[in-house]
Structures are given as C-alpha cells and as structure tokens.
C-alpha positions as CSV (number, residue, x, y, z in Angstrom):
1,X,-3.9,1.9,-27.7
2,X,-3.5,2.0,-31.4
3,X,-0.9,0.1,-33.4
4,X,0.8,3.3,-34.5
5,X,1.4,4.2,-30.9
6,X,2.8,0.8,-30.0
7,X,5.3,1.1,-32.8
8,X,6.8,4.4,-31.7
9,X,9.7,2.6,-30.0
10,X,10.3,0.0,-32.8
11,X,13.0,1.2,-35.1
12,X,12.5,0.5,-38.8
13,X,8.8,-0.4,-38.4
14,X,6.2,0.5,-41.2
15,X,2.5,0.2,-40.9
16,X,0.3,-0.8,-43.9
17,X,-3.4,-1.3,-44.3
18,X,-4.4,1.4,-41.9
19,X,-4.4,1.6,-38.1
20,X,-6.3,-0.4,-35.4
21,X,-7.2,-0.2,-31.8
22,X,-5.5,-2.9,-29.8
23,X,-7.0,-4.6,-26.7
24,X,-4.4,-7.3,-26.1
25,X,-1.2,-9.0,-27.3
26,X,-0.8,-12.6,-28.5
27,X,1.7,-14.8,-30.2
28,X,-0.4,-18.0,-30.5
29,X,-3.0,-18.0,-33.3
30,X,-5.0,-20.7,-31.5
31,X,-5.9,-18.5,-28.6
32,X,-5.9,-15.0,-30.2
33,X,-8.9,-12.9,-29.1
34,X,-10.9,-10.1,-30.6
35,X,-8.9,-6.9,-30.8
36,X,-5.5,-8.6,-30.2
37,X,-2.2,-7.7,-31.9
38,X,-0.8,-10.9,-33.3
39,X,3.0,-11.5,-33.5
40,X,4.2,-13.7,-36.4
41,X,7.2,-15.3,-34.7
42,X,9.6,-17.5,-36.7
43,X,11.1,-20.5,-34.9
44,X,13.0,-23.7,-35.9
45,X,9.8,-25.7,-36.2
46,X,7.0,-23.2,-37.0
47,X,6.8,-19.9,-38.9
48,X,3.7,-18.0,-37.6
49,X,3.6,-15.8,-40.7
50,X,1.6,-18.8,-42.1
51,X,-1.0,-18.3,-39.4
52,X,-1.7,-14.6,-39.8
53,X,-4.9,-15.2,-41.7
54,X,-6.1,-17.7,-39.1
55,X,-5.3,-15.1,-36.3
56,X,-7.3,-12.5,-38.2
57,X,-10.3,-14.9,-38.5
58,X,-10.2,-15.4,-34.8
59,X,-10.4,-11.6,-34.1
60,X,-6.9,-10.2,-34.4
61,X,-7.1,-6.5,-35.2
62,X,-3.6,-6.3,-36.7
63,X,-0.4,-8.4,-37.1
64,X,3.3,-7.8,-36.5
65,X,5.4,-9.5,-39.2
66,X,8.8,-9.4,-40.9
67,X,7.2,-9.7,-44.4
68,X,3.7,-9.1,-45.8
69,X,1.3,-11.9,-45.0
70,X,-2.1,-13.0,-46.4
71,X,-4.0,-11.1,-43.7
72,X,-6.0,-8.1,-44.9
73,X,-6.0,-6.4,-41.5
74,X,-3.3,-3.7,-40.7
75,X,0.2,-5.1,-40.8
76,X,3.2,-3.8,-38.9
77,X,6.3,-4.8,-40.8
78,X,9.4,-4.8,-38.6
79,X,13.0,-5.9,-38.9
80,X,12.7,-8.4,-36.0
81,X,9.4,-9.6,-34.6
82,X,10.9,-10.9,-31.4
83,X,12.5,-7.6,-30.4
84,X,9.4,-5.7,-31.6
85,X,7.3,-7.9,-29.3
86,X,9.4,-7.0,-26.3
87,X,9.3,-3.3,-27.1
88,X,5.6,-3.3,-27.9
89,X,4.8,-5.2,-24.7
90,X,6.7,-2.7,-22.6
91,X,4.8,0.2,-24.2
92,X,1.4,-1.6,-24.0
93,X,1.8,-2.2,-20.2
94,X,3.0,1.3,-19.5
95,X,6.8,0.7,-19.2
96,X,6.6,-1.0,-15.8
97,X,10.4,-1.6,-15.9
98,X,10.8,2.2,-15.5
99,X,8.7,2.3,-12.4
100,X,11.0,0.1,-10.2
101,X,14.6,-0.8,-9.9
102,X,15.5,-4.0,-11.8
103,X,18.2,-6.6,-10.8
104,X,19.1,-9.1,-13.6
105,X,20.8,-12.3,-12.6
106,X,22.5,-14.3,-15.4
107,X,25.0,-17.2,-15.5
108,X,25.0,-21.0,-16.0
109,X,24.4,-22.0,-12.4
110,X,23.3,-20.2,-9.3
111,X,20.7,-17.8,-10.8
112,X,17.7,-19.0,-8.8
113,X,19.5,-19.1,-5.4
114,X,21.2,-15.7,-6.0
115,X,17.9,-14.1,-7.0
116,X,16.1,-15.5,-3.9
117,X,18.9,-14.1,-1.7
118,X,18.7,-10.7,-3.3
119,X,14.9,-10.5,-2.8
120,X,15.2,-11.7,0.8
121,X,17.9,-9.1,1.6
122,X,15.8,-6.3,0.0
123,X,12.7,-7.4,1.9
124,X,14.7,-7.4,5.2
125,X,15.8,-3.8,4.3
126,X,12.3,-2.7,3.9
127,X,12.6,-2.4,0.1
128,X,9.5,-4.1,-1.3
129,X,10.9,-6.7,-3.8
130,X,9.5,-9.0,-6.4
131,X,11.1,-12.0,-8.1
132,X,10.7,-13.9,-11.3
133,X,12.6,-16.9,-12.4
134,X,12.7,-20.7,-12.8
135,X,10.5,-21.3,-9.7
136,X,7.9,-18.7,-10.9
137,X,7.1,-15.2,-9.7
138,X,6.7,-14.0,-6.1
139,X,5.6,-10.6,-4.9
140,X,3.3,-9.0,-2.4
141,X,2.2,-12.5,-1.1
142,X,1.4,-13.6,-4.6
143,X,2.9,-16.6,-6.3
144,X,2.6,-17.1,-10.1
145,X,3.8,-20.3,-11.8
146,X,6.1,-20.0,-14.8
147,X,7.6,-22.7,-17.1
148,X,10.5,-20.5,-18.3
149,X,13.4,-19.0,-16.5
150,X,12.7,-15.7,-18.2
151,X,9.0,-15.4,-19.3
152,X,8.1,-14.4,-22.8
153,X,7.7,-10.7,-23.3
154,X,4.0,-10.4,-23.0
155,X,3.9,-12.3,-19.8
156,X,7.0,-10.7,-18.5
157,X,5.9,-7.1,-18.9
158,X,2.3,-7.8,-17.7
159,X,3.9,-9.4,-14.7
160,X,6.1,-6.4,-14.1
161,X,3.1,-4.1,-14.4
162,X,1.3,-6.2,-11.8
163,X,4.3,-5.9,-9.5
164,X,4.4,-2.1,-10.0
165,X,0.7,-1.8,-9.1
166,X,1.3,-3.9,-6.0
167,X,3.9,-1.4,-4.8
168,X,7.0,-3.4,-5.7
169,X,10.1,-1.2,-5.6
170,X,12.7,-3.6,-6.9
171,X,12.2,-6.6,-9.2
172,X,14.8,-9.4,-9.3
173,X,14.9,-11.3,-12.5
174,X,16.6,-14.5,-13.6
175,X,17.8,-13.7,-17.1
176,X,18.6,-16.7,-19.2
177,X,20.9,-16.9,-22.2
178,X,18.0,-17.7,-24.4
179,X,16.1,-14.6,-23.2
180,X,19.1,-12.5,-24.0
181,X,19.6,-14.1,-27.4
182,X,15.9,-13.6,-28.4
183,X,15.8,-10.1,-26.8
184,X,12.8,-11.0,-24.6
185,X,13.7,-8.3,-22.1
186,X,15.2,-5.9,-24.5
187,X,13.7,-2.6,-23.3
188,X,15.0,-3.2,-19.7
189,X,18.0,-1.2,-18.5
190,X,19.2,-3.1,-15.4
191,X,20.0,-1.1,-12.3
192,X,22.2,-4.1,-11.3
193,X,23.4,-7.0,-13.4
194,X,24.8,-10.0,-11.6
195,X,27.0,-12.6,-13.3
196,X,27.4,-15.9,-11.5
197,X,29.5,-18.2,-13.8
198,X,29.9,-19.6,-17.2
199,X,30.2,-23.3,-17.7
200,X,28.9,-25.8,-20.3
201,X,25.2,-25.8,-21.0
202,X,22.7,-25.2,-23.9
203,X,25.3,-26.1,-26.6
204,X,22.5,-27.9,-28.4
205,X,21.2,-24.4,-29.2
206,X,24.3,-22.1,-29.1
207,X,26.7,-24.6,-30.8
208,X,29.8,-23.6,-28.8
209,X,30.9,-21.8,-25.7
210,X,31.8,-18.7,-27.6
211,X,28.2,-18.1,-28.8
212,X,26.9,-19.0,-25.4
213,X,29.2,-16.5,-23.8
214,X,28.2,-13.8,-26.4
215,X,24.5,-14.2,-25.3
216,X,25.4,-13.6,-21.7
217,X,27.6,-10.6,-22.6
218,X,24.5,-8.8,-24.1
219,X,23.4,-7.9,-20.6
220,X,26.7,-6.3,-19.6
221,X,26.8,-3.3,-21.9
222,X,26.5,0.4,-20.8
223,X,23.2,1.0,-22.5
224,X,21.6,-2.0,-20.8
225,X,23.3,-2.2,-17.4
226,X,24.0,0.6,-14.9
227,X,26.1,-1.4,-12.4
228,X,27.5,-4.9,-12.6
229,X,28.4,-7.5,-9.9
230,X,30.9,-9.9,-11.3
231,X,32.4,-13.2,-10.2
232,X,36.2,-12.7,-10.0
233,X,36.7,-16.5,-9.7
234,X,35.2,-17.0,-13.2
235,X,37.4,-16.4,-16.2
236,X,34.5,-15.0,-18.2
237,X,33.4,-12.9,-15.3
238,X,36.8,-11.2,-15.3
239,X,36.6,-10.3,-19.0
240,X,33.3,-8.5,-18.3
241,X,35.3,-5.9,-16.3
242,X,36.2,-4.5,-19.6
243,X,32.6,-4.0,-20.7
244,X,32.5,-0.3,-19.7
245,X,29.9,-0.9,-17.0
246,X,30.8,0.3,-13.5
247,X,31.4,-2.9,-11.5
248,X,32.3,-4.6,-8.2
249,X,33.7,-8.1,-8.0
250,X,33.2,-10.9,-5.5
251,X,35.2,-14.1,-5.0
252,X,36.6,-16.7,-2.7
253,X,39.8,-17.7,-4.7
254,X,40.7,-14.5,-6.5
255,X,41.3,-10.9,-5.4
256,X,37.9,-9.2,-5.2
257,X,36.0,-6.3,-3.8
258,X,33.9,-8.7,-1.7
259,X,35.0,-11.9,-0.1
260,X,34.2,-14.2,2.8
261,X,36.0,-16.0,5.6
262,X,34.4,-19.2,6.7
263,X,34.0,-19.7,10.4
264,X,32.3,-23.0,10.5
265,X,30.6,-25.4,8.1
266,X,28.2,-28.4,8.5
267,X,26.2,-30.6,6.2
268,X,23.3,-28.1,6.5
269,X,25.0,-24.8,6.0
270,X,27.8,-22.5,7.2
271,X,28.7,-19.3,9.2
272,X,31.0,-16.8,7.5
273,X,32.1,-13.3,7.8
274,X,31.3,-11.3,4.7
275,X,33.7,-8.5,3.8
276,X,32.2,-6.0,1.3
277,X,34.9,-3.4,0.7
278,X,35.8,-3.5,4.4
279,X,32.2,-3.5,5.6
280,X,31.7,-6.7,7.7
281,X,28.8,-8.8,8.7
282,X,28.5,-12.3,10.1
283,X,26.2,-14.4,7.9
284,X,24.5,-17.7,8.5
285,X,23.5,-19.8,5.5
286,X,21.1,-22.7,5.6
287,X,22.6,-24.0,2.4
288,X,25.7,-26.1,2.1
289,X,28.5,-25.6,-0.4
290,X,31.1,-23.0,-1.1
291,X,29.2,-22.2,-4.4
292,X,26.3,-21.0,-2.2
293,X,28.6,-18.7,-0.3
294,X,29.6,-17.2,-3.7
295,X,25.9,-16.7,-4.5
296,X,25.5,-15.0,-1.1
297,X,28.4,-12.6,-1.8
298,X,26.9,-11.7,-5.2
299,X,23.5,-11.0,-3.7
300,X,25.0,-9.0,-0.8
301,X,26.9,-6.7,-3.3
302,X,23.8,-6.1,-5.4
303,X,21.5,-5.4,-2.4
304,X,24.0,-3.1,-0.9
305,X,24.2,-1.1,-4.1
306,X,20.4,-0.7,-3.9
307,X,20.6,0.6,-0.3
308,X,20.3,-2.5,2.0
309,X,22.5,-2.2,5.1
310,X,24.7,-5.0,6.4
311,X,22.1,-6.0,9.1
312,X,19.6,-6.6,6.3
313,X,22.2,-8.6,4.4
314,X,22.7,-10.9,7.4
315,X,18.9,-11.3,8.0
316,X,18.0,-11.8,4.4
317,X,20.7,-14.5,3.9
318,X,19.6,-16.3,7.1
319,X,16.1,-16.5,5.8
320,X,17.0,-18.0,2.4
321,X,16.1,-21.6,1.6
322,X,15.4,-22.4,-2.0
323,X,13.4,-25.5,-2.9
324,X,15.3,-28.0,-5.0
325,X,18.7,-26.3,-4.7
326,X,20.9,-28.6,-2.8
327,X,18.0,-29.0,-0.4
328,X,18.1,-31.4,2.5
329,X,14.8,-33.3,2.2
330,X,14.9,-36.4,4.4
331,X,16.9,-38.7,6.7
332,X,16.2,-42.3,6.0
333,X,18.0,-45.4,7.2
334,X,20.5,-43.1,9.1
335,X,21.4,-41.3,5.8
336,X,20.8,-37.8,4.6
337,X,19.1,-37.2,1.3
338,X,19.4,-34.0,-0.8
339,X,17.6,-32.9,-3.9
340,X,19.3,-30.6,-6.3
341,X,18.6,-29.0,-9.7
342,X,22.2,-29.7,-10.9
343,X,21.9,-30.6,-14.5
344,X,25.3,-29.5,-15.9
345,X,28.8,-31.0,-15.4
346,X,29.8,-28.0,-13.3
347,X,26.7,-28.0,-11.2
348,X,26.9,-31.8,-10.5
349,X,30.6,-31.5,-9.5
350,X,30.0,-28.6,-7.1
351,X,27.1,-30.4,-5.4
352,X,29.0,-33.6,-5.0
353,X,32.1,-31.9,-3.8
354,X,30.1,-30.0,-1.2
355,X,28.5,-33.2,0.1
356,X,31.6,-35.3,0.0
357,X,33.3,-33.0,2.6
358,X,30.7,-34.1,5.2
359,X,30.1,-37.7,4.2
360,X,30.9,-40.1,7.0
361,X,29.8,-43.2,5.0
362,X,29.2,-43.6,1.2
363,X,28.2,-40.9,-1.2
364,X,25.5,-42.0,-3.6
365,X,24.3,-39.9,-6.6
366,X,21.1,-40.5,-8.7
367,X,20.8,-38.6,-11.9
368,X,20.1,-38.6,-15.6
369,X,20.2,-36.1,-18.5
370,X,17.4,-34.4,-20.4
371,X,16.5,-35.5,-23.9
372,X,16.7,-33.2,-26.9
373,X,19.3,-31.0,-25.1
374,X,23.1,-30.7,-25.2
375,X,24.0,-34.4,-25.6
376,X,27.7,-33.6,-25.4
377,X,27.6,-33.1,-21.6
378,X,26.2,-36.6,-20.9
379,X,29.5,-38.5,-20.9
380,X,31.1,-35.7,-18.9
381,X,28.5,-35.8,-16.2
382,X,28.9,-39.6,-16.1
383,X,32.7,-39.2,-15.5
384,X,32.1,-36.5,-12.8
385,X,29.6,-38.7,-11.0
386,X,32.1,-41.6,-11.1
387,X,34.9,-39.5,-9.8
388,X,33.1,-37.9,-6.8
389,X,30.5,-40.5,-5.7
390,X,31.1,-44.0,-4.4
391,X,28.1,-45.4,-6.2
392,X,25.6,-44.0,-8.8
393,X,22.1,-44.8,-9.9
394,X,21.6,-43.7,-13.5
395,X,18.0,-43.0,-14.4
396,X,15.7,-40.9,-16.6
397,X,15.4,-37.1,-16.2
398,X,13.1,-35.5,-18.8
399,X,13.7,-37.8,-21.8
400,X,11.3,-35.7,-24.0
401,X,11.4,-37.2,-27.5
402,X,14.6,-39.3,-27.1
403,X,14.9,-42.9,-26.1
404,X,15.8,-43.0,-22.4
405,X,18.0,-46.0,-22.9
406,X,20.1,-44.2,-25.5
407,X,20.6,-41.2,-23.1
408,X,21.6,-43.6,-20.3
409,X,24.1,-45.3,-22.6
410,X,25.8,-42.0,-23.3
411,X,26.1,-41.3,-19.6
412,X,27.4,-44.8,-19.0
413,X,30.1,-44.4,-21.6
414,X,31.6,-41.5,-19.6
415,X,31.1,-43.2,-16.2
416,X,33.0,-46.4,-17.3
417,X,36.1,-44.4,-18.1
418,X,36.5,-43.9,-14.3
419,X,34.5,-46.6,-12.5
420,X,32.0,-49.4,-12.9
421,X,30.2,-48.8,-9.5
422,X,26.8,-47.9,-10.9
423,X,23.4,-49.4,-11.8
424,X,20.9,-48.4,-14.3
425,X,17.2,-48.1,-13.3
426,X,15.3,-46.3,-16.1
427,X,12.1,-45.5,-14.2
428,X,13.0,-42.6,-11.9
429,X,10.6,-43.4,-9.0
430,X,11.9,-47.0,-8.9
431,X,15.4,-45.7,-9.1
432,X,14.9,-43.6,-6.0
433,X,13.3,-46.5,-4.2
434,X,16.3,-48.6,-5.0
435,X,18.8,-45.9,-3.9
436,X,17.0,-45.3,-0.6
437,X,17.1,-49.1,0.0
438,X,20.9,-49.0,-0.3
439,X,21.4,-46.4,2.3
440,X,22.8,-47.0,5.8
441,X,24.1,-44.9,8.7
442,X,26.4,-42.0,7.7
443,X,25.6,-42.2,3.9
444,X,24.5,-39.3,1.8
445,X,22.3,-39.5,-1.3
446,X,22.1,-36.7,-3.9
447,X,19.1,-36.9,-6.2
448,X,20.1,-34.5,-9.0
449,X,18.7,-33.0,-12.2
450,X,15.1,-32.1,-11.5
451,X,15.2,-30.1,-8.3
452,X,11.8,-28.7,-7.5
453,X,10.2,-29.7,-10.9
454,X,6.7,-31.1,-10.6
455,X,6.6,-33.0,-13.8
456,X,8.5,-35.5,-16.0
457,X,8.3,-34.8,-19.7
458,X,8.1,-37.9,-21.9
459,X,7.1,-37.8,-25.6
460,X,5.7,-34.3,-25.3
461,X,3.5,-35.1,-22.3
462,X,4.3,-33.7,-18.9
463,X,3.4,-36.3,-16.2
464,X,2.9,-35.2,-12.6
465,X,6.1,-36.1,-10.8
466,X,8.3,-34.7,-8.0
467,X,11.5,-36.2,-6.6
468,X,10.8,-34.8,-3.1
469,X,7.4,-36.4,-3.0
470,X,8.7,-39.8,-4.1
471,X,11.4,-39.7,-1.5
472,X,8.9,-38.9,1.2
473,X,6.7,-41.8,0.2
474,X,9.4,-44.4,0.6
475,X,9.4,-46.3,4.0
476,X,12.6,-46.9,5.9
477,X,14.0,-50.4,5.8
C-alpha cells in the first residue's frame, strides 16, 4: 500500500518528496525494517523527529512527521502524528474495527473485570468474542501478552485484524484515559461504550480530575459511541447522560434501568437477581464485593444490547473469574488470602470494605504505591488502609526510579493520621512472608497493588515477580 493511500483518512496531511510503497508500520527507529513507514512521535522525554534520518538509514521508506525532518525519503506532514498513526494503522490493516462489533470499557476501576464478564456472556450466547486489556488479548483460544491497558495503534489494529480473521464477531476493549487522550483508538466507533466509575488516578499525567474526566468523556460522544452503559451511582456517570449518546444506566444505590437484589453473600461470591428493565435472571458471582456486582450489571446491559439472552448472562457471569482481581489465592494458618490489583484510594477502600464484612478475625492489608506516578494518592491510601484494616504491612510496589523508602514515608504519613498499627518491610517478598506468619484462624489478608503482574519494576529493570507465586511458596507455621 502506498503512503498516499494510507493518508486518505488523515485530515490536513501533505506528502512531499514523492510516494512510496509501504510494507509495515513502526514508531521505534531502533527496530524499523525495510519498507516501513516511520512515525515521528513526540513525547515528554524524546522527540522522534530527531531519529527520522536514522530510521531511513535502517530501511524506512517514508516518515510521518509534524514538521520537515532531515530525512530525504518521502515525508507525510500531518497536524498530529499520534492521531495519524491510529488512522493509518486502521487503513493499513483493512479497517478491522468495521468488521466486528466493538465494546469499549473505560473508567478508573473495574475495566478488566467488566471486560471479562462481557466476553464470557457473549461467548455463552454463541457470539464469538475477543478481548484486549490489562491482562493481554484473548480470542479463538489464543492468548497474547500486552504491557498496556490499550495497546498502541499499530499493535491494536493488527490485533483486531487477527481477531477478524479468526472469526471474532465482537471485540471487547479496555480503553484507558491515556489511550483516549493520545487518540490511540481514534478510528473506532464503539457499538457499546461502558463507563464504570471515576475516582482519583493518573493525576501525575492529567494534573487534576477535570482533565482526567475530560479524557474519559472523549469516548462518549455521538460520533464515537452508538450506545452507552453508564453507572448511575457515579456522579460523573450521571453527567454522561447529557452526551447525546443513547444510554442505559445501572446501579445499586441510585435509580437505574438495571439493578440487582442480593440473595446471599459469602467471602467467595454472591447470588443475586439481576433486573434489566424488568427482565430478570438469577446470577451467581464467584467474586466478592458489591463493586463486582456493579461490574456484572454493566456487562449484562452491554451484552444484552448486542443480543445475548438472560440465560447467557447468567452462564457468562457464573464462568467469570479474573486473575488478580480480588482473587482468593490461598488459605494458610486458618486465614484466607486475597490478591487484588487495587492501586487507587477508591479501589483499596472497596476491596477492604468487601472483605471486612466477612472477616471473623483480624483484617490485614499489605500494599505499597508505584513510583513516578501520582504521589498525591499515597497518604490517602495510607489513611484508608488504617481506617479499614486492623493491621497493615507497608512495602514496595513498582518503585521504578524513585527511592522506595521515600514512597513508604509518604504512605506512612497518611496512615499515622488514623492509626499506628503497621510495620514497614521494604522488600515485597519478605513483607508477604512476614504477613502470612502473623495470620491465625479467621483472619483475612489482602495483598494489594500488583494483582496478576509478573514483574516488579526497579530502576528501569523489570524483575520476575508475582504475589501469588510468593504466597504459594510460603509454608504454614
């Protein structure tokens, strides 16, 4: 495909220096191949316009840029390279997003669980579904690892193309605020957009909640979303009702089109009657917490809109267990141990509240906060842990390039405003060993922050690490 053809859907593009046949797409000058189209992305650390000549030397047939570069090959000058990359990738891979129905799930917390629930319901309904998100991509018995909630455009549209070839009829995507801000998925018009909630996260990047909310809002506009499923219990979710997109609401505390009546709850899940606009089904969830019941309502509404019946809703929800999302992983010393991805104040509070209800002994929490991320939430998470747990073990998460001790000190500051019942054990595996050793009959331990992650990032290096594996290796006392 020629550059001129790839630019047909990029507004304001101009092509200089001739045309070229393109064999592939690339945004990393170190791995560009012969015949590739190279995208000059500008970031906070690096401006790839400076590497256009290097990319040409490695075989790039043309470059996409926002200003003329030193390269002598054809140059496509565009208003915004990031948006152009998404639109070009969609064209290059034959617009796979138009060959299937797309469900986009966005919100601070609950995206992964909700996406899994939607996929499982659609599968139960005989609608071949694919999934891409924080835990990677899954479709047609294929699993593909991914490090980002929403993959970069070249990977994303190549993945959707593979799904289409494999016969996927509906793709369920976790859509992050960063992806919306950077327009990674810009060509997609979602058949269903699901909003879970909006609470504090990523303010290191967005600066304030207003900007963070604005990024989420980008999905819920008529030209990008055909139907919305909105959380009526969330204040921002209610404002999205004014977006002009046809919508249904779900909730447990506010009037909504879809709601649930809990029949029974245990530490390992619940049974509830779901009411979707007077259509009823009895659902069994193998996940604890009212927040997971909200996720189930959102998934059920979306799947019903795509044609799943209520029997499929019940079967799909019953089949859903998500690794690292308030997952029961072990019973040691008479105590139950859960692993959860909760890494925000709201997420930690919801998980601790859910476990507290069934705790017959002491509730322990082990957590830290990531480095080079929103530092403002650290003290808040410390205070929440102190408020809802009987004892805390503060430890490292992914310190990245920050001093772990400095991160822990900020968490401690918030914790001490409520309680002094905590210890600090910086090395995470040692911290888990200490926590398990403290447990006795009836206790519950929540290991929070990393969920299913299989690494710990320290000074730019990702070391092999997994909470669940560490817990499994610890002998009972």
